[in-house]
C-alpha positions in Angstrom: 90.3 101.9 102.6 88.2 99.7 104.4 84.5 100.8 105.2 84.9 103.9 103.3 85.8 101.9 100.1 83.2 99.0 100.5 81.5 98.7 97.5 77.7 97.9 97.8 76.5 94.7 96.0 74.9 96.7 93.3 78.3 98.5 92.6 80.2 95.2 92.5 77.8 93.9 90.5 78.0 96.5 87.9 81.8 96.9 88.1 81.9 93.6 87.2 79.4 93.6 84.7 81.7 96.5 83.0 84.8 94.5 83.4 82.9 91.4 81.0 81.6 94.0 78.9 85.3 95.6 78.0 86.6 91.9 77.6 84.1 90.8 74.9 84.7 94.3 73.2 88.1 93.6 73.1 87.3 90.0 71.7 85.5 91.3 68.9 87.9 93.7 67.9 90.3 90.9 67.9 93.0 92.6 69.7 96.3 90.7 70.2 97.6 92.6 73.1 98.9 90.9 76.3 97.4 92.7 79.4 97.1 92.4 83.2 94.4 93.7 85.9 93.6 93.8 89.4 90.5 92.4 90.7 88.8 91.8 93.9 87.9 88.1 94.4 84.4 89.2 94.7 84.4 89.9 90.9 85.5 86.2 89.9 83.3 83.5 88.2 84.2 80.7 86.2 83.0 82.3 83.0 84.9 85.8 83.8 88.4 83.8 84.3 87.7 82.0 80.8 86.7 85.6 79.1 89.9 87.1 80.5 91.7 84.5 78.7 89.9 84.8 75.8 90.7 88.5 75.8 94.3 88.4 76.2 94.8 88.6 79.9 97.9 87.2 81.1 98.1 88.1 84.7 95.5 88.8 87.5 96.6 90.4 91.0 94.3 89.5 93.1 93.4 91.8 96.1 93.0 89.2 98.8 93.9 91.5 101.1 94.5 88.7 103.7 94.4 84.9 104.3 92.9 84.6 107.8 89.1 84.7 108.2 89.6 86.8 111.1 91.3 89.7 109.0 89.1 89.3 106.0 85.8 89.9 108.3 87.4 92.8 110.1 88.2 94.2 106.9 85.1 93.9 105.3 86.0 91.9 102.1 82.8 90.2 101.6 84.4 86.8 101.4 86.1 84.2 103.4 89.0 81.8 103.4 86.7 79.1 101.5 86.2 81.8 98.9 89.9 82.6 98.4 90.8 78.8 97.8 87.8 78.6 95.5 89.3 81.3 93.6 92.5 80.0 93.5 91.7 76.7 92.2 89.8 78.8 89.3 92.8 80.5 88.3 95.4 77.3 88.8 93.1 75.6 86.5 93.3 78.5 83.9 96.4 79.7 81.7 96.3 83.2 83.3 99.2 83.8 85.8 97.8 85.2 89.1 99.0 86.7 92.6 97.6 87.1 95.7 98.3 90.6 97.5 97.7 90.4 101.1 98.5 92.4 104.2 99.8 90.5 107.5 99.2 91.6 110.9 95.7 93.4 110.2 93.2 94.2 113.1 91.7 91.2 114.6 94.4 88.9 113.4 96.1 86.8 116.1 99.8 85.5 116.1 98.4 81.9 115.7 96.0 82.9 113.0 98.7 84.6 110.8 100.8 81.4 111.5 97.8 79.3 110.4 97.3 81.3 107.4 101.1 80.5 106.4 100.6 77.1 106.8 97.3 77.2 104.6 99.3 79.0 101.9 101.7 76.7 101.9 99.2 73.8 101.8 96.6 74.8 99.5 97.0 78.0 97.5 99.1 77.7 94.2 99.6 81.4 93.1 102.6 82.5 90.9 103.5 85.1 93.6 102.5 86.2 96.8 103.1 90.1 97.5 102.8 90.7 101.0 103.0 94.0 103.2 103.6 93.7 107.0 100.6 96.1 108.3 98.2 98.2 106.3 98.4 102.0 105.7 96.2 104.0 107.7 94.4 106.8 106.5 92.4 109.7 108.4 88.5 109.3 108.9 88.4 105.2 108.6 87.5 102.5 110.7 91.2 101.3 110.9 92.2 104.8 112.1 89.7 104.5 115.1 91.0 100.8 115.6 94.7 102.3 115.6 93.5 104.6 118.5 92.1 102.0 120.7 95.2 100.0 119.8 97.3 102.3 121.1 99.1 102.9 117.3 97.7 106.4 117.0 96.7 109.0 119.6 93.5 110.5 120.0 93.2 113.2 117.2 96.5 112.5 115.2 96.5 112.8 111.7 97.9 110.5 109.1 99.9 113.2 107.1 102.9 111.2 108.4 102.4 107.5 107.1 101.5 105.6 110.0 100.6 101.7 109.6 98.3 99.2 111.5 100.0 95.9 112.8 98.5 94.1 115.9 100.5 95.0 118.5 100.3 91.0 119.8 102.0 90.0 116.6 104.6 92.8 116.7 105.7 91.7 120.4 105.7 88.3 119.1 109.2 87.5 117.9 108.8 83.9 117.2 105.7 84.7 115.2 107.7 87.4 113.3 110.8 85.0 113.0 107.9 82.4 111.7 106.9 84.9 108.9 110.5 86.0 107.9 111.8 82.2 107.4 108.5 81.2 105.8 109.0 84.0 103.0 112.6 83.5 102.5 111.8 79.8 102.0 109.9 80.4 98.8 111.5 82.1 95.8 107.8 83.6 94.7 107.0 85.2 98.3 107.8 88.7 98.9 107.7 91.0 101.5 107.8 94.4 101.1 109.5 95.3 104.2 112.6 93.7 102.9 114.5 90.6 104.8 118.2 91.2 103.9 120.3 90.4 107.5 117.7 91.9 110.0 114.7 90.0 111.4 111.4 91.5 111.6 111.5 92.4 115.2 114.5 94.7 114.8 113.0 95.9 111.3 109.2 96.6 113.1 111.4 98.9 115.7 113.3 100.6 113.5 110.5 101.3 111.3 108.6 102.8 114.5 111.1 104.9 115.4 111.4 106.3 112.0 107.8 107.3 111.9 107.7 108.6 115.6 111.1 110.8 114.6 108.9 112.0 111.2 105.7 112.5 113.3 107.4 114.8 116.1 109.3 116.9 113.3 106.0 117.5 111.7 104.4 118.5 114.8 107.4 120.7 115.7 107.3 122.3 111.9 103.3 122.8 112.1 103.5 124.6 115.5 101.0 127.7 115.3 99.8 126.9 112.0 96.6 126.4 110.8 95.5 122.9 109.9 93.1 121.7 107.7 90.9 119.2 109.7 88.7 117.8 107.0 88.3 118.5 103.2 85.5 121.0 102.6 82.3 119.7 100.7 82.3 120.5 96.9 80.2 123.1 96.1 77.4 122.0 94.0 76.3 124.3 91.3 73.0 125.4 91.3 70.8 125.1 88.0 70.9 128.2 86.1 66.9 129.5 85.2 66.6 130.8 82.0 63.3 132.8 80.9 62.9 132.8 76.9 60.8 135.8 75.8 59.1 138.7 77.2 56.4 137.9 80.4 
């Protein structure tokens, strides 16, 4: 999800070109079909936004992933908050509805940085919605898994078959910051926090979730006692080309 899925500059350029070509094909075909898409801010240019609108796009979900420079750098997104603000203004000036999809409490994000990201969002960003998760799903073999072990979120050698999530421990331990986040999301009708808010504060919800995951991990390890486990997926077998000889030597 992070270093393993970080595209090269060439791949990003090719992906953006492919999207643009598809938009041009839709325009030529005169398709009267509303549609939406998901984009990384890296792919967005003023010309591309105009092309999206001309092709019938009515909504874009942006994979912004974080709203602090610290977290964006650690996630190796390839852009900073100045770029996020630039993209936000591009879409604000267009007829296309747009959403920022983000993770709160990612690696490198401090309680104060998280608070400041919310203040920044309220002051400068203007999306139709913000969809947020507290924490990031940890996948095996990733930088995030190694960071989770170092932070004490996972044990050394612990797999991720049972879902596990990275939230900076300093943020989970800061009840005032968690209350600040909860109150901010409750105060904006178009901000959504996937953990659910209801009548429970984020501190108690976090504790309940951590305990539930620990219980699932314990049950999984009990069931798997003495059973072989696949540590790493086998490499696919590459078929060798078949050599054919025509005629008699």
